[in-house]
C-alpha positions in Angstrom: -10.8 -6.7 -29.3 -14.2 -7.7 -27.7 -17.1 -9.8 -29.0 -20.4 -11.3 -27.7 -21.7 -14.7 -28.6 -25.4 -15.5 -27.9 -26.5 -19.2 -27.7 -30.1 -19.2 -26.4 -30.1 -18.5 -22.7 -26.3 -18.3 -22.7 -24.3 -15.2 -23.6 -20.5 -15.4 -23.9 -18.1 -12.4 -24.0 -14.6 -13.0 -25.2 -12.0 -10.3 -25.4 -8.3 -9.7 -25.5 -6.1 -6.7 -24.7 -2.5 -6.3 -25.8 -0.2 -3.8 -24.0 3.3 -2.8 -25.0 5.3 -0.7 -22.6 8.5 1.2 -23.6 11.1 2.1 -21.0 11.5 5.6 -19.7 14.4 7.6 -21.1 16.2 10.8 -20.2 17.4 13.3 -22.7 21.0 13.2 -21.6 21.2 9.5 -20.6 21.5 10.2 -16.9 19.2 7.4 -15.6 21.3 4.9 -13.7 21.0 1.2 -13.4 23.1 -1.3 -11.5 25.0 -4.0 -13.4 25.3 -6.9 -11.0 27.8 -8.9 -13.1 30.0 -6.3 -14.6 33.5 -6.0 -13.2 34.1 -3.1 -10.8 36.4 -0.8 -12.9 38.7 0.2 -10.0 41.5 -2.0 -8.8 41.0 -3.2 -5.2 43.7 -5.6 -4.2 41.7 -7.6 -1.6 38.9 -8.1 -4.2 40.5 -9.0 -7.5 37.2 -10.3 -9.0 34.9 -7.6 -7.6 31.6 -7.3 -9.4 28.7 -4.8 -9.4 28.8 -1.2 -10.6 26.6 1.7 -11.2 25.9 2.0 -14.9 24.1 4.6 -17.1 21.3 3.7 -19.5 22.3 4.9 -23.0 26.0 4.8 -22.3 26.9 1.5 -20.6 23.6 -0.2 -21.6 21.0 0.3 -24.3 19.0 3.5 -23.9 16.1 3.2 -21.6 15.9 2.5 -17.9 14.6 -1.0 -18.4 13.9 -3.4 -21.2 10.6 -3.0 -23.1 7.7 -5.4 -22.4 6.3 -7.1 -25.5 4.3 -10.0 -24.2 1.6 -8.3 -22.2 -1.4 -10.2 -23.6 -4.5 -10.0 -21.4 -7.4 -12.3 -22.4 -10.8 -11.7 -20.9 -13.7 -14.2 -20.7 -17.2 -13.8 -19.3 -20.6 -15.6 -19.5 -24.1 -15.1 -18.4 -26.7 -17.8 -18.3 -30.5 -17.1 -17.6 -31.4 -20.0 -15.4 -35.0 -18.8 -14.9 -36.9 -15.5 -15.7 -35.7 -14.2 -12.3 -32.3 -15.9 -11.9 -29.0 -15.3 -13.7 -25.7 -17.0 -13.3 -22.6 -15.1 -14.3 -18.9 -16.0 -14.4 -15.7 -14.3 -15.7 -12.0 -14.5 -15.9 -9.4 -11.9 -16.9 -5.8 -11.1 -16.9 -4.8 -7.5 -16.2 -1.4 -5.8 -16.4 -0.1 -2.9 -14.4 2.6 -0.3 -15.4 6.1 -1.3 -14.7 6.6 1.6 -12.3 3.2 2.9 -11.3 4.5 6.2 -9.8 5.8 9.4 -11.3 7.6 10.3 -8.1 11.2 11.1 -9.0 12.6 9.2 -6.0 11.3 6.0 -7.7 13.4 6.5 -10.8 16.5 5.0 -9.0 19.9 6.6 -8.7 20.5 9.2 -11.3 24.3 8.8 -11.4 24.7 12.5 -12.3 22.9 14.5 -9.6 24.7 17.1 -7.5 22.7 19.4 -5.1 24.0 22.8 -4.0 22.2 23.9 -0.9 20.9 27.4 -0.6 21.3 28.8 2.9 18.7 31.6 3.2 19.4 32.4 6.9 21.5 31.2 9.8 19.1 32.2 12.5 15.8 31.9 10.6 15.3 35.7 10.8 18.2 37.6 9.2 18.5 37.1 5.5 21.9 35.7 4.4 21.9 34.8 0.7 19.3 36.7 -1.4 17.6 35.5 -4.5 19.9 37.8 -6.6 22.9 35.8 -5.4 21.8 32.5 -3.8 25.1 30.7 -4.2 27.9 33.2 -3.3 30.4 30.3 -3.0 29.4 29.0 -6.4 27.7 25.7 -7.5 29.1 22.4 -6.6 30.9 20.8 -9.5 31.0 17.2 -10.6 33.8 15.2 -9.1 36.6 14.1 -11.3 37.3 11.2 -8.8 36.3 8.0 -10.6 35.4 6.3 -7.2 33.1 9.2 -6.3 31.5 9.1 -9.7 30.7 5.4 -9.1 29.2 6.3 -5.6 31.8 4.0 -4.0 30.9 3.5 -0.3 27.4 5.0 -0.7 24.0 3.5 -0.6 22.1 3.2 -3.9 18.4 3.3 -4.8 18.5 1.5 -8.2 16.2 0.4 -11.0 17.0 -3.2 -11.9 17.3 -3.3 -15.7 16.7 -7.1 -15.8 13.4 -6.7 -13.9 11.7 -7.2 -17.3 8.2 -8.6 -16.6 5.3 -6.3 -15.7 3.2 -7.3 -12.7 -0.2 -8.6 -13.5 -3.3 -10.1 -11.8 -5.5 -13.0 -12.7 -9.1 -12.3 -11.6 -12.1 -14.6 -11.6 -15.6 -14.6 -10.2 -18.9 -16.6 -10.1 -22.1 -15.1 -9.1 -25.9 -15.8 -8.8 -28.4 -12.9 -9.2 -32.0 -13.4 -8.2 -35.0 -11.0 -8.3 -37.0 -11.2 -5.1 -40.6 -9.8 -4.4 -40.8 -6.2 -3.5 -38.4 -5.0 -6.1 -35.5 -6.5 -4.2 -32.4 -7.9 -6.0 -30.1 -10.5 -4.3 -26.6 -11.3 -5.5 -24.2 -13.9 -4.0 -20.7 -14.2 -5.5 -17.4 -15.8 -5.1 -14.5 -13.6 -6.3 -10.8 -14.3 -6.3 -7.6 -13.1 -7.7 -3.9 -13.9 -7.9 -1.2 -11.2 -8.0 1.9 -12.3 -10.0 5.2 -10.4 -9.9 3.8 -7.7 -7.5 6.1 -4.9 -6.8 8.1 -4.9 -3.6 11.2 -3.3 -2.1 14.3 -5.5 -2.6 17.6 -5.1 -0.8 20.3 -6.7 -3.0 23.2 -6.1 -0.6 22.0 -7.8 2.5 24.6 -9.9 4.4 23.9 -13.6 3.9 22.4 -14.9 7.2 24.9 -17.8 7.1 27.4 -15.3 8.5 25.4 -15.0 11.7 27.5 -17.8 13.1 30.4 -15.3 13.3 28.4 -13.5 16.0 30.5 -10.6 17.5 33.2 -11.0 14.9 30.8 -9.4 12.4 31.3 -6.1 14.3 35.0 -6.4 14.5 36.9 -3.6 12.9 39.3 -4.8 10.2 41.6 -3.1 7.6 39.6 -1.3 5.0 40.8 -2.3 1.4 39.0 0.7 0.0 40.7 3.3 2.2 42.1 6.2 0.2 39.8 5.8 -2.8 37.0 8.1 -1.4 36.8 11.0 1.0 33.4 10.5 2.5 31.1 7.6 3.6 31.6 4.3 5.3 34.6 3.3 3.3 36.5 6.5 3.9 38.0 5.3 7.2 41.1 3.1 7.7 39.0 0.3 9.3 35.6 -1.0 8.6 33.3 -3.6 10.2 33.9 -7.1 8.9 30.2 -7.5 8.1 30.6 -4.8 5.4 33.3 -6.7 3.6 31.2 -9.9 3.7 28.3 -8.3 1.8 27.7 -9.4 -1.8 28.8 -6.0 -3.0 31.2 -4.7 -0.3 32.0 -1.6 -2.3 28.5 -0.2 -1.5 26.3 -0.1 1.6 22.6 -0.7 0.8 21.6 -1.4 -2.8 17.8 -1.2 -2.8 15.0 -1.3 -5.4 11.6 0.3 -4.7 9.8 -1.5 -7.6 11.0 -5.1 -7.9 8.5 -7.5 -9.4 9.1 -10.4 -7.1 6.1 -10.5 -4.7 2.9 -12.6 -5.0 -0.6 -12.5 -3.5 -3.8 -14.5 -3.4 -7.3 -13.3 -2.6 -10.5 -15.2 -2.0 -13.9 -13.7 -1.0 -17.6 -14.3 -0.6 -19.7 -11.3 -1.5 -23.4 -10.7 -0.9 -25.5 -7.8 -2.0 -29.2 -7.1 -1.3 -30.6 -4.0 -3.1 -34.0 -2.4 -3.1 -34.4 0.2 -5.8 -36.3 3.4 -5.0 -40.0 2.7 -4.5 -42.6 3.4 -1.9 -40.4 6.3 -0.7 -37.3 4.3 0.1 -34.3 2.4 -1.2 -31.5 0.5 0.5 -28.4 -1.4 -0.2 -26.7 -4.0 2.0 -23.3 -5.2 0.9 -21.2 -7.8 2.9 -17.8 -9.3 2.1 -15.9 -12.0 3.9 -12.4 -12.3 2.5 -8.8 -13.3 3.0 -5.7 -11.7 1.3 -2.4 -13.4 1.6 0.9 -12.1 0.3 4.6 -11.8 1.0 4.8 -8.1 0.6 2.1 -5.5 1.3 1.8 -2.1 -0.1 0.8 1.0 2.0 -2.4 1.1 3.9 -2.8 4.8 4.3 -2.8 5.9 7.9 -1.7 2.5 9.2 1.7 1.4 8.0 4.8 2.8 6.4 5.1 3.2 2.7 8.1 0.7 2.5 7.1 -2.9 3.3 9.7 -4.3 5.7 11.5 -7.6 5.1 13.5 -9.5 7.7 15.4 -11.8 5.4 15.7 -11.1 1.7 17.2 -14.5 1.2 14.0 -16.2 2.4 11.0 -14.5 0.9 8.9 -17.6 1.6 9.0 -16.8 5.3 7.4 -13.4 4.5 4.2 -15.0 3.3 1.4 -14.2 5.7 -2.0 -12.6 6.0 -1.6 -9.2 4.2 -1.3 -6.0 6.2 -4.2 -4.8 4.0 -6.5 -7.7 4.7 -10.0 -6.9 6.0 -11.6 -10.2 6.9 -15.2 -8.9 7.1 -16.9 -5.7 5.9 -20.6 -4.7 6.1 -22.0 -1.6 4.5 -25.6 -0.5 4.7 -26.9 2.5 2.9 -30.4 3.9 2.6 -32.6 6.8 1.5 -36.0 7.3 3.1 -38.5 10.0 2.1 -40.3 11.0 5.4 -44.2 10.8 5.2 -45.0 14.5 5.7 -46.7 16.9 3.5 -48.6 16.9 0.2 -49.2 13.3 -1.1 -47.9 11.8 2.1 -49.8 9.9 4.9 -49.1 12.6 7.5 -49.9 16.3 7.5 -51.1 16.1 3.9 -54.1 18.5 4.3 -52.2 21.5 5.5 -52.6 24.8 3.7 -50.3 25.5 0.8 -47.4 27.4 2.6 -47.6 25.1 5.6 -47.6 22.1 3.3 -44.4 23.3 1.6 -42.7 23.5 5.0 -43.9 20.1 6.2 -43.1 18.2 3.0 -39.9 17.4 1.2 -38.0 15.8 4.1 -35.7 12.8 3.6 -33.1 10.8 5.6 -30.1 9.1 4.0 -27.2 7.4 5.6 -24.3 5.0 5.3 -23.4 2.6 8.1 -20.0 0.9 7.9 -18.7 -2.0 10.0 -15.3 -3.8 9.3 -12.7 -5.7 11.2 -9.3 -4.3 11.9 -6.0 -4.8 10.0 -3.6 -7.6 11.0 -0.7 -6.5 13.3 2.9 -6.7 12.3 5.5 -6.7 15.1 9.1 -5.7 15.4 11.6 -6.1 18.1 14.7 -4.4 19.5 17.9 -6.5 19.3 20.7 -7.2 16.8 20.4 -9.8 14.1 23.9 -9.0 12.9 22.7 -8.9 9.3 23.5 -5.7 7.5 20.7 -4.7 5.1 17.9 -6.5 7.0 15.0 -4.0 7.3 13.4 -5.3 10.5 13.9 -7.7 13.4 10.8 -9.5 14.5 10.3 -10.9 18.0 10.4 -14.6 19.0 7.1 -16.3 19.6 6.5 -18.4 22.7 4.1 -20.5 20.8 0.9 -19.2 22.5 -1.7 -16.9 21.0 -1.5 -13.2 21.9 -5.2 -12.7 21.3 -7.2 -11.2 24.2 -11.0 -10.9 24.4 -13.2 -8.1 25.6 -14.1 -4.6 24.7 -11.4 -2.5 23.0 -11.8 0.4 25.4 -11.1 -2.0 28.3 -7.8 -3.1 26.6 -6.3 0.2 25.6 -3.3 -0.3 28.0 -2.8 -4.0 26.9 -4.5 -4.7 23.6 -2.9 -8.1 23.2 -0.9 -10.5 25.4 2.6 -9.0 25.3 4.1 -11.9 27.2 3.6 -14.1 24.1 6.8 -12.6 22.6 10.4 -12.4 23.6 13.4 -10.4 22.2 15.6 -12.7 19.9 19.0 -13.7 21.0 21.8 -11.6 19.4 22.8 -12.6 15.9 19.5 -14.5 15.3 16.2 -13.7 13.5 12.9 -13.6 15.3 10.4 -16.5 14.7 7.2 -14.5 14.6 5.6 -14.2 11.2 5.3 -11.0 9.1 1.8 -10.5 10.6 -0.1 -12.1 13.4 -2.7 -14.6 12.1 -5.2 -14.1 14.9 -4.6 -10.6 16.3 -5.9 -7.5 14.5 -6.2 -3.9 15.3 -9.5 -2.4 16.4 -12.3 -2.6 13.9 -14.6 0.3 13.0 -18.3 1.1 13.4 -19.5 4.3 11.8 -22.8 5.8 10.8 -23.0 8.9 8.6 -26.5 10.3 8.3 -28.0 13.3 6.4 -31.4 15.0 7.0 -32.4 17.1 4.0 -35.4 19.2 3.1 -36.3 20.5 -0.4 -38.7 23.5 -0.4 -40.0 24.8 -3.8 -39.7 28.5 -4.1 -40.9 29.0 -7.7 -41.2 26.6 -10.6 -37.5 27.0 -11.3 -36.0 27.6 -7.9 -35.7 25.2 -4.9 -34.2 25.8 -1.5 -32.3 22.8 -0.2 -31.4 22.5 3.5 -29.1 19.7 4.7 -28.0 18.7 8.2 -25.1 16.2 7.8 -23.6 14.2 10.7 -20.5 12.1 10.4 -20.1 9.4 13.0 -23.5 10.0 14.5 -22.9 7.7 17.5 -19.5 9.4 18.2 -17.8 6.0 18.2 -14.0 6.4 18.4 -11.9 4.7 15.8 -8.8 3.5 17.8 -5.4 3.4 16.1 -3.0 0.5 16.1 -1.3 -0.5 19.3 2.4 -0.2 19.8 4.0 -3.0 17.9 7.7 -2.7 18.8 8.8 -5.2 21.5 11.2 -3.4 23.8 9.4 0.0 23.6 7.3 1.4 26.5 4.1 1.5 24.4 4.3 -2.2 23.2 0.6 -3.4 23.1 -0.7 0.1 24.1 -3.2 2.1 22.1 -2.7 5.8 22.5 -4.5 7.3 19.5 -7.9 7.5 18.0 -9.8 9.5 15.4 -13.4 9.8 14.1 -15.1 12.2 16.5 -18.6 13.3 15.5 -18.8 16.2 13.1 -22.1 18.1 12.3 -22.4 20.5 9.5 -25.4 22.5 8.2 -25.9 24.0 4.8 -28.5 25.9 2.8 -28.4 26.4 -0.9 -30.7 27.5 -3.8 -31.0 25.2 -6.8 -32.2 26.4 -10.2 
């Protein structure tokens, strides 16, 4: 539903969107969940009140991998006020929902609870065929186990979908802008834009050892009698002894219990945006766009080419300490684009009186390009060492309290991009004190200019020949990768990779 209300110089737009999302189902009810409160069905003497078990949607729970979402109501509001004949003020607010699981990748469906893979061995040496397509499984297909413990994945790691993760993640977005028409057919816009992400998706580890047990220190690694011994034939719990840390986990019958899409993270974004645009006139146009912004969150998604797909958390019991400048934050970005018709040929100031054929060759040239400048991404550090906490995804270094930022040209700092002495390896059985990202140290920024020289030559009334010479990264400025960020490794603080070499391509085509 959407409607406009006009009150003189003021126009108000009000809208609302309602979204209802049903859970995904599987024909034979083989999608698995994890029931955190249900009693474990096997008798384990040392754990008489053991809770937590793999369950199947449609058998142990209502059908569907998660509960449906009914209350996804997204209001939208916008207004525009004509301050003068050349100045307009605009503002808006909206609430936008995202799908519960915004991926169709099968690995994100959680544990199936009924999947058995029989490997096909095509060759032992990579040359001689062993098992042909006509008989790919001569030993037969693996059959489901009749062992109840193995059916429940006892002693295994689980990738689950939390059935009680009921609320879709959503974003509140707002903005305020002023648009002004300037002389010379130039438009200026200055804007503040912000957003707040609520229940953002993140990876959650449910079976992390409580850090309060770090006081046990070396006793965490001590081998003790395994109360699950004899119930399963493979995995961590198949041995007669097991590390004491495993039995102190919230769900000792499993190793890791992780969720790829848990709606528990949050983010805030604030930005100033400026745009100056000259529409095409007098043989040229240009657009200048600048953004200064800050993005803060407690779990970042993937920045392609820069960080891993899975955001890493040091302590799942303290997500507040994960709040930091986002790994995806770009504090400043400037983009300049342009198109210029060169002044040669018929109707142009230069070479306009040449004969017809020569005039065709001289005219029709234009230059267009895009120049991009932006600051680098914040650095996230890790460290060697042992926190003693099973299930923790990363150990961060300790901070000495001084800034690791170094000045100077990037190329002069390739072997020591930041001050590596500002960090130390944590003592055993402790967490590091460095935040999720460094607040004042970023990777190398980027400067890039792509330019195209083109020529349109009329052949007949219907046919044109178009020649293009395109150059990517005209200045051949390298785009340096991130420095090594693992304390204890040989490349800590060292940049050893780059991309973005200059590329030139020529093309000729006929348009009709």
